[in-house]
ZASENU-6514 format. One record per atom (N, C-alpha, C): residue number from 1; residue in three letters; atom name; x, y, z. Coordinates in steps of 0.05 Angstrom, whole numbers, plus 5000, padded with zeros to 4 digits. Last residue first. Layout:
% ZASENU-6514
NUM	ala	CA	X	Y	Z
...
***
This chain:
% ZASENU-6514
194	thr	N	3021	4306	7315
194	thr	CA	3018	4289	7297
194	thr	C	2989	4272	7301
193	gln	N	3013	4376	7322
193	gln	CA	3005	4350	7333
193	gln	C	3005	4333	7304
192	leu	N	3053	4436	7328
192	leu	CA	3046	4406	7302
192	leu	C	3035	4383	7321
191	phe	N	3067	4469	7354
191	phe	CA	3047	4464	7358
191	phe	C	3034	4442	7340
190	gln	N	3132	4478	7342
190	gln	CA	3122	4455	7370
190	gln	C	3084	4447	7370
189	pro	N	3136	4501	7293
189	pro	CA	3127	4467	7293
189	pro	C	3123	4464	7329
188	gln	N	3076	4539	7273
188	gln	CA	3100	4541	7287
188	gln	C	3107	4518	7297
187	val	N	3038	4556	7212
187	val	CA	3038	4541	7239
187	val	C	3076	4538	7251
186	arg	N	3001	4600	7197
186	arg	CA	3028	4597	7194
186	arg	C	3040	4577	7216
185	ala	N	2932	4579	7186
185	ala	CA	2954	4589	7205
185	ala	C	2984	4580	7197
184	val	N	2879	4611	7142
184	val	CA	2905	4591	7145
184	val	C	2925	4600	7176
183	lys	N	2822	4612	7134
183	lys	CA	2840	4636	7153
183	lys	C	2865	4610	7161
182	arg	N	2812	4592	7070
182	arg	CA	2811	4585	7101
182	arg	C	2826	4606	7118
181	phe	N	2773	4564	7006
181	phe	CA	2785	4598	7031
181	phe	C	2781	4582	7057
180	asp	N	2812	4523	6967
180	asp	CA	2781	4525	6993
180	asp	C	2791	4545	7006
179	lys	N	2817	4492	6905
179	lys	CA	2817	4512	6924
179	lys	C	2798	4517	6943
178	thr	N	2824	4425	6874
178	thr	CA	2804	4453	6883
178	thr	C	2817	4460	6904
177	his	N	2862	4388	6867
177	his	CA	2869	4402	6864
177	his	C	2847	4436	6860
176	thr	N	2848	4334	6877
176	thr	CA	2825	4346	6865
176	thr	C	2841	4373	6851
175	arg	N	2895	4324	6913
175	arg	CA	2877	4306	6891
175	arg	C	2868	4317	6875
174	pro	N	2903	4364	6947
174	pro	CA	2920	4343	6926
174	pro	C	2920	4328	6901
173	cys	N	2866	4424	6956
173	cys	CA	2865	4393	6953
173	cys	C	2889	4376	6935
172	gln	N	2883	4474	6993
172	gln	CA	2882	4459	6958
172	gln	C	2880	4430	6968
171	met	N	2873	4539	7020
171	met	CA	2876	4520	7014
171	met	C	2877	4500	6999
170	glu	N	2876	4610	7031
170	glu	CA	2870	4591	7012
170	glu	C	2889	4565	7020
169	cys	N	2900	4651	7058
169	cys	CA	2877	4650	7060
169	cys	C	2869	4630	7044
168	trp	N	2958	4650	7062
168	trp	CA	2940	4653	7087
168	trp	C	2914	4652	7085
167	ser	N	2967	4596	7016
167	ser	CA	2977	4619	7022
167	ser	C	2954	4628	7050
166	ile	N	2966	4535	7013
166	ile	CA	2977	4550	6988
166	ile	C	2988	4581	6996
165	pro	N	2962	4484	7057
165	pro	CA	2962	4510	7055
165	pro	C	2977	4520	7030
164	val	N	2930	4426	7028
164	val	CA	2956	4442	7039
164	val	C	2949	4462	7037
163	met	N	2881	4377	7060
163	met	CA	2889	4393	7043
163	met	C	2924	4412	7053
162	gln	N	2871	4305	7075
162	gln	CA	2881	4330	7078
162	gln	C	2889	4352	7064
161	val	N	2815	4286	7030
161	val	CA	2835	4294	7034
161	val	C	2846	4309	7047
160	gly	N	2751	4290	7020
160	gly	CA	2767	4267	7045
160	gly	C	2796	4271	7048
159	ala	N	2738	4319	6985
159	ala	CA	2747	4285	6967
159	ala	C	2762	4274	7004
158	glu	N	2734	4360	6995
158	glu	CA	2707	4350	7005
158	glu	C	2717	4319	6992
157	ser	N	2792	4360	7050
157	ser	CA	2777	4366	7025
157	ser	C	2752	4354	7022
156	arg	N	2810	4382	7110
156	arg	CA	2799	4355	7090
156	arg	C	2791	4370	7073
155	ala	N	2851	4413	7155
155	ala	CA	2832	4417	7144
155	ala	C	2823	4394	7118
154	val	N	2893	4441	7212
154	val	CA	2886	4420	7186
154	val	C	2856	4415	7177
153	val	N	2896	4495	7219
153	val	CA	2920	4475	7214
153	val	C	2912	4452	7200
152	val	N	2871	4557	7213
152	val	CA	2869	4525	7207
152	val	C	2892	4516	7203
151	gly	N	2899	4605	7269
151	gly	CA	2883	4595	7246
151	gly	C	2873	4562	7241
150	leu	N	2962	4639	7281
150	leu	CA	2933	4623	7296
150	leu	C	2915	4617	7265
149	glu	N	2995	4664	7277
149	glu	CA	3006	4637	7280
149	glu	C	2983	4627	7282
148	asn	N	2981	4713	7260
148	asn	CA	2988	4702	7246
148	asn	C	2996	4671	7242
147	glu	N	2921	4728	7303
147	glu	CA	2949	4730	7292
147	glu	C	2957	4712	7269
146	ala	N	2871	4716	7305
146	ala	CA	2876	4741	7290
146	ala	C	2906	4748	7289
145	thr	N	2828	4685	7328
145	thr	CA	2853	4674	7308
145	thr	C	2865	4688	7297
144	ser	N	2808	4676	7390
144	ser	CA	2807	4693	7371
144	ser	C	2832	4677	7347
143	leu	N	2748	4657	7432
143	leu	CA	2773	4649	7419
143	leu	C	2778	4673	7400
142	leu	N	2708	4650	7490
142	leu	CA	2719	4666	7464
142	leu	C	2747	4654	7453
141	tyr	N	2685	4589	7514
141	tyr	CA	2704	4613	7510
141	tyr	C	2712	4624	7492
140	asn	N	2630	4579	7558
140	asn	CA	2629	4579	7530
140	asn	C	2655	4599	7526
139	ser	N	2601	4555	7598
139	ser	CA	2633	4551	7597
139	ser	C	2641	4558	7571
138	gln	N	2550	4571	7610
138	gln	CA	2559	4548	7587
138	gln	C	2590	4543	7584
137	ala	N	2562	4618	7628
137	ala	CA	2555	4603	7642
137	ala	C	2554	4571	7632
136	asp	N	2617	4647	7587
136	asp	CA	2588	4651	7601
136	asp	C	2585	4625	7618
135	gly	N	2686	4650	7585
135	gly	CA	2658	4659	7574
135	gly	C	2634	4651	7601
134	leu	N	2739	4685	7585
134	leu	CA	2726	4660	7595
134	leu	C	2696	4674	7592
133	ser	N	2777	4711	7529
133	ser	CA	2762	4716	7544
133	ser	C	2744	4692	7553
132	ile	N	2806	4693	7484
132	ile	CA	2813	4726	7500
132	ile	C	2791	4726	7521
131	val	N	2862	4635	7474
131	val	CA	2827	4645	7488
131	val	C	2832	4678	7496
130	lys	N	2877	4632	7402
130	lys	CA	2878	4636	7430
130	lys	C	2856	4650	7445
129	ala	N	2877	4569	7365
129	ala	CA	2860	4593	7370
129	ala	C	2874	4609	7400
128	leu	N	2880	4529	7307
128	leu	CA	2890	4534	7335
128	leu	C	2886	4569	7338
127	val	N	2834	4479	7290
127	val	CA	2843	4509	7291
127	val	C	2859	4520	7312
126	ile	N	2817	4433	7242
126	ile	CA	2826	4433	7271
126	ile	C	2836	4457	7269
125	asp	N	2748	4430	7218
125	asp	CA	2773	4439	7211
125	asp	C	2789	4436	7237
124	gly	N	2697	4410	7222
124	gly	CA	2716	4387	7220
124	gly	C	2741	4399	7222
123	pro	N	2656	4464	7185
123	pro	CA	2660	4444	7208
123	pro	C	2677	4418	7201
122	arg	N	2712	4517	7165
122	arg	CA	2691	4496	7154
122	arg	C	2690	4475	7176
121	phe	N	2732	4586	7159
121	phe	CA	2733	4557	7175
121	phe	C	2710	4538	7159
120	ser	N	2731	4616	7119
120	ser	CA	2758	4616	7152
120	ser	C	2759	4589	7151
119	lys	N	2689	4633	7098
119	lys	CA	2711	4633	7072
119	lys	C	2740	4628	7099
118	tyr	N	2646	4634	7134
118	tyr	CA	2653	4607	7121
118	tyr	C	2675	4609	7099
117	val	N	2660	4689	7149
117	val	CA	2668	4661	7172
117	val	C	2665	4633	7152
116	glu	N	2690	4734	7121
116	glu	CA	2668	4719	7120
116	glu	C	2675	4694	7139
115	val	N	2714	4801	7131
115	val	CA	2716	4774	7139
115	val	C	2688	4761	7138
114	lys	N	2704	4852	7134
114	lys	CA	2708	4842	7107
114	lys	C	2708	4812	7106
113	asp	N	2718	4880	7177
113	asp	CA	2698	4889	7169
113	asp	C	2689	4867	7144
112	lys	N	2775	4872	7188
112	lys	CA	2753	4857	7198
112	lys	C	2731	4855	7188
111	glu	N	2823	4883	7160
111	glu	CA	2792	4886	7146
111	glu	C	2773	4867	7158
110	thr	N	2862	4852	7209
110	thr	CA	2860	4869	7179
110	thr	C	2827	4854	7169
109	ala	N	2870	4802	7244
109	ala	CA	2871	4828	7247
109	ala	C	2859	4854	7231
108	arg	N	2809	4754	7242
108	arg	CA	2833	4764	7222
108	arg	C	2837	4795	7241
107	ile	N	2766	4738	7277
107	ile	CA	2780	4715	7256
107	ile	C	2807	4726	7252
106	asp	N	2738	4769	7314
106	asp	CA	2766	4762	7316
106	asp	C	2779	4731	7298
105	glu	N	2690	4776	7283
105	glu	CA	2708	4798	7286
105	glu	C	2741	4793	7292
104	arg	N	2662	4726	7282
104	arg	CA	2672	4736	7258
104	arg	C	2693	4768	7262
103	arg	N	2683	4690	7347
103	arg	CA	2666	4707	7328
103	arg	C	2676	4725	7306
102	ile	N	2690	4627	7365
102	ile	CA	2707	4648	7347
102	ile	C	2682	4669	7328
101	thr	N	2674	4595	7421
101	thr	CA	2655	4608	7394
101	thr	C	2688	4632	7389
100	gly	N	2670	4530	7453
100	gly	CA	2686	4554	7449
100	gly	C	2676	4574	7424
99	arg	N	2673	4482	7504
99	arg	CA	2665	4500	7477
99	arg	C	2676	4522	7485
98	phe	N	2714	4433	7521
98	phe	CA	2701	4458	7530
98	phe	C	2689	4471	7506
97	thr	N	2712	4360	7540
97	thr	CA	2718	4381	7519
97	thr	C	2702	4409	7529
96	ser	N	2762	4325	7580
96	ser	CA	2733	4338	7577
96	ser	C	2732	4361	7550
95	lys	N	2817	4327	7583
95	lys	CA	2799	4302	7594
95	lys	C	2769	4310	7587
94	leu	N	2855	4352	7532
94	leu	CA	2834	4348	7553
94	leu	C	2816	4333	7558
93	pro	N	2931	4348	7523
93	pro	CA	2896	4335	7516
93	pro	C	2887	4336	7544
92	val	N	2974	4395	7511
92	val	CA	2964	4380	7534
92	val	C	2932	4371	7527
91	ser	N	3001	4436	7486
91	ser	CA	2999	4409	7471
91	ser	C	2992	4390	7497
90	gly	N	2953	4486	7497
90	gly	CA	2980	4478	7490
90	gly	C	2983	4455	7477
89	ile	N	2900	4444	7506
89	ile	CA	2913	4472	7518
89	ile	C	2942	4466	7507
88	tyr	N	2855	4411	7464
88	tyr	CA	2882	4405	7474
88	tyr	C	2891	4436	7488
87	leu	N	2802	4422	7447
87	leu	CA	2815	4394	7448
87	leu	C	2837	4397	7469
86	ile	N	2740	4452	7452
86	ile	CA	2770	4453	7456
86	ile	C	2777	4429	7458
85	his	N	2705	4464	7398
85	his	CA	2706	4447	7416
85	his	C	2738	4449	7418
84	val	N	2669	4520	7367
84	val	CA	2683	4496	7365
84	val	C	2686	4482	7389
83	lys	N	2630	4557	7318
83	lys	CA	2626	4543	7347
83	lys	C	2646	4516	7341
82	ala	N	2647	4617	7291
82	ala	CA	2645	4588	7290
82	ala	C	2648	4577	7312
81	phe	N	2593	4673	7268
81	phe	CA	2611	4658	7287
81	phe	C	2615	4633	7277
80	arg	N	2558	4705	7239
80	arg	CA	2572	4710	7254
80	arg	C	2595	4701	7279
79	ser	N	2540	4658	7198
79	ser	CA	2545	4683	7187
79	ser	C	2567	4698	7211
78	asn	N	2562	4602	7218
78	asn	CA	2547	4612	7212
78	asn	C	2559	4639	7202
77	ile	N	2591	4529	7233
77	ile	CA	2595	4556	7230
77	ile	C	2568	4568	7222
76	ser	N	2606	4485	7284
76	ser	CA	2590	4489	7263
76	ser	C	2592	4519	7257
75	cys	N	2659	4453	7297
75	cys	CA	2632	4444	7301
75	cys	C	2607	4445	7279
74	val	N	2724	4455	7297
74	val	CA	2698	4460	7290
74	val	C	2675	4453	7282
73	lys	N	2772	4445	7351
73	lys	CA	2756	4427	7323
73	lys	C	2722	4449	7317
72	cys	N	2828	4473	7368
72	cys	CA	2808	4462	7375
72	cys	C	2798	4460	7346
71	thr	N	2880	4475	7406
71	thr	CA	2876	4472	7391
71	thr	C	2846	4461	7387
70	val	N	2901	4552	7446
70	val	CA	2889	4516	7443
70	val	C	2886	4510	7421
69	val	N	2940	4584	7480
69	val	CA	2942	4574	7457
69	val	C	2926	4547	7455
68	ala	N	2913	4634	7534
68	ala	CA	2931	4604	7522
68	ala	C	2922	4606	7500
67	gly	N	2896	4682	7545
67	gly	CA	2922	4684	7533
67	gly	C	2928	4652	7525
66	val	N	2857	4655	7599
66	val	CA	2861	4675	7576
66	val	C	2891	4677	7567
65	asp	N	2859	4580	7597
65	asp	CA	2856	4607	7609
65	asp	C	2864	4634	7594
64	pro	N	2819	4519	7612
64	pro	CA	2834	4543	7585
64	pro	C	2838	4566	7604
63	leu	N	2842	4478	7651
63	leu	CA	2823	4497	7642
63	leu	C	2837	4517	7623
62	leu	N	2851	4417	7678
62	leu	CA	2867	4436	7667
62	leu	C	2845	4449	7651
61	gln	N	2810	4375	7731
61	gln	CA	2821	4386	7695
61	gln	C	2834	4409	7695
60	ser	N	2857	4350	7782
60	ser	CA	2823	4365	7773
60	ser	C	2840	4373	7747
59	glu	N	2901	4315	7813
59	glu	CA	2876	4308	7789
59	glu	C	2852	4314	7766
58	ala	N	2918	4360	7832
58	ala	CA	2941	4351	7812
58	ala	C	2916	4329	7792
57	asp	N	2887	4413	7851
57	asp	CA	2888	4392	7856
57	asp	C	2900	4381	7825
56	arg	N	2915	4480	7853
56	arg	CA	2894	4460	7832
56	arg	C	2911	4430	7839
55	val	N	2897	4520	7905
55	val	CA	2921	4493	7888
55	val	C	2906	4486	7882
54	val	N	2888	4588	7920
54	val	CA	2882	4561	7908
54	val	C	2902	4548	7892
53	ser	N	2893	4628	7973
53	ser	CA	2902	4621	7946
53	ser	C	2888	4598	7947
52	val	N	2894	4691	8018
52	val	CA	2875	4661	8005
52	val	C	2883	4664	7979
51	ile	N	2929	4709	8057
51	ile	CA	2927	4703	8043
51	ile	C	2917	4689	8029
50	pro	N	2909	4757	8123
50	pro	CA	2918	4728	8114
50	pro	C	2913	4730	8071
49	leu	N	2935	4823	8135
49	leu	CA	2914	4798	8119
49	leu	C	2929	4772	8108
48	gly	N	2990	4833	8173
48	gly	CA	2977	4839	8153
48	gly	C	2951	4815	8142
47	gly	N	3017	4805	8220
47	gly	CA	3000	4821	8218
47	gly	C	2990	4841	8202
46	asp	N	3056	4762	8179
46	asp	CA	3054	4781	8203
46	asp	C	3038	4800	8205
45	glu	N	3007	4717	8141
45	glu	CA	3024	4747	8144
45	glu	C	3030	4756	8171
44	ser	N	2978	4663	8134
44	ser	CA	2982	4694	8151
44	ser	C	3006	4698	8143
43	thr	N	2944	4638	8081
43	thr	CA	2971	4636	8094
43	thr	C	2967	4662	8109
42	lys	N	2899	4583	8066
42	lys	CA	2897	4612	8074
42	lys	C	2926	4611	8086
41	glu	N	2875	4556	8007
41	glu	CA	2898	4555	8027
41	glu	C	2901	4579	8039
40	met	N	2833	4512	7976
40	met	CA	2827	4532	7980
40	met	C	2858	4531	8000
39	cys	N	2843	4467	7915
39	cys	CA	2839	4461	7951
39	cys	C	2846	4500	7962
38	gly	N	2801	4464	7861
38	gly	CA	2822	4456	7871
38	gly	C	2819	4460	7904
37	ala	N	2792	4500	7803
37	ala	CA	2777	4481	7816
37	ala	C	2802	4474	7831
36	leu	N	2805	4573	7794
36	leu	CA	2801	4542	7777
36	leu	C	2795	4522	7807
35	ser	N	2789	4623	7822
35	ser	CA	2795	4620	7791
35	ser	C	2795	4589	7779
34	ser	N	2739	4637	7862
34	ser	CA	2770	4619	7862
34	ser	C	2774	4615	7828
33	phe	N	2739	4704	7894
33	phe	CA	2735	4680	7882
33	phe	C	2749	4661	7874
32	ile	N	2733	4748	7950
32	ile	CA	2746	4743	7934
32	ile	C	2735	4706	7924
31	phe	N	2691	4807	7937
31	phe	CA	2698	4784	7950
31	phe	C	2715	4763	7934
30	gly	N	2677	4864	7914
30	gly	CA	2688	4859	7939
30	gly	C	2688	4832	7954
29	his	N	2678	4850	7861
29	his	CA	2645	4866	7873
29	his	C	2656	4857	7904
28	arg	N	2728	4808	7857
28	arg	CA	2703	4821	7841
28	arg	C	2685	4829	7865
27	thr	N	2783	4780	7850
27	thr	CA	2772	4799	7864
27	thr	C	2746	4801	7846
26	tyr	N	2811	4711	7843
26	tyr	CA	2806	4740	7837
26	tyr	C	2793	4745	7850
25	thr	N	2860	4657	7846
25	thr	CA	2837	4673	7857
25	thr	C	2836	4695	7842
24	gly	N	2904	4621	7838
24	gly	CA	2885	4614	7839
24	gly	C	2866	4631	7848
23	ser	N	2948	4670	7880
23	ser	CA	2945	4655	7866
23	ser	C	2919	4640	7859
22	gly	N	2907	4711	7933
22	gly	CA	2925	4700	7920
22	gly	C	2928	4685	7890
21	ala	N	2879	4767	7964
21	ala	CA	2873	4747	7938
21	ala	C	2905	4743	7926
20	thr	N	2870	4777	8029
20	thr	CA	2889	4778	8000
20	thr	C	2885	4762	7978
19	ala	N	2819	4786	8071
19	ala	CA	2841	4774	8068
19	ala	C	2848	4785	8044
18	glu	N	2774	4813	8089
18	glu	CA	2777	4798	8107
18	glu	C	2810	4779	8094
17	glu	N	2755	4846	8048
17	glu	CA	2768	4858	8069
17	glu	C	2782	4844	8088
16	ala	N	2730	4807	8004
16	ala	CA	2767	4813	8000
16	ala	C	2783	4836	8025
15	ser	N	2699	4743	8038
15	ser	CA	2701	4778	8028
15	ser	C	2729	4785	8028
14	cys	N	2706	4688	8006
14	cys	CA	2713	4709	8027
14	cys	C	2712	4735	8017
13	leu	N	2693	4661	7962
13	leu	CA	2713	4649	7979
13	leu	C	2709	4653	8008
12	arg	N	2658	4621	7913
12	arg	CA	2663	4651	7930
12	arg	C	2671	4643	7959
11	glu	N	2672	4588	7858
11	glu	CA	2671	4590	7878
11	glu	C	2678	4615	7903
10	gly	N	2696	4589	7806
10	gly	CA	2677	4607	7808
10	gly	C	2668	4611	7839
9	leu	N	2705	4515	7820
9	leu	CA	2709	4540	7796
9	leu	C	2689	4563	7804
8	leu	N	2703	4502	7887
8	leu	CA	2699	4497	7854
8	leu	C	2704	4524	7843
7	cys	N	2748	4475	7936
7	cys	CA	2732	4487	7922
7	cys	C	2724	4491	7896
6	pro	N	2769	4443	8007
6	pro	CA	2767	4429	7964
6	pro	C	2743	4458	7962
5	ser	N	2819	4467	8038
5	ser	CA	2786	4455	8032
5	ser	C	2782	4453	8010
4	leu	N	2864	4443	8082
4	leu	CA	2857	4450	8059
4	leu	C	2830	4444	8044
3	pro	N	2881	4485	8144
3	pro	CA	2876	4460	8129
3	pro	C	2862	4460	8102
2	gln	N	2922	4542	8145
2	gln	CA	2891	4528	8158
2	gln	C	2893	4500	8140
1	his	N	2984	4552	8175
1	his	CA	2967	4545	8154
1	his	C	2940	4535	8167
***
């Protein structure tokens, strides 16, 4: 065992010829990179290449991973996508906010060409989404709500009242009975944050 050395997310650790990529790392263009912030560890195998892995520092930030279900808040929308802030990974609150984007084509699984962003989300909505790819340098994650369980879980009406889902694509204000279009999540009990 070599002493642990701290490394950053996305840091180039070594050439893929001199070691095998272990947990917490990925290989690209012949090099091994860290897929999380933490400490690099090299373990030697008998006769084989050492294995490089990155162990998450207990204090370090939990990062959204591809496939993770996240709770996010819609900040802004336009005709092509909704911009969100990721607040929870699963049921774990994040210390700092990550930005995410839900593109029009990732809002639902069927009739993607007929989707309209403003009929799916509104700023302020709380949405369950799944991470489909790690984003660019601005740590902008691409998210999808294409499964039945994903979509808007909390929305407020113009009267400021929490709306009630009446179908997978509509919510209603209990006070004014106004209906609004949303991509509604069929919520599973474990994701309900009170």
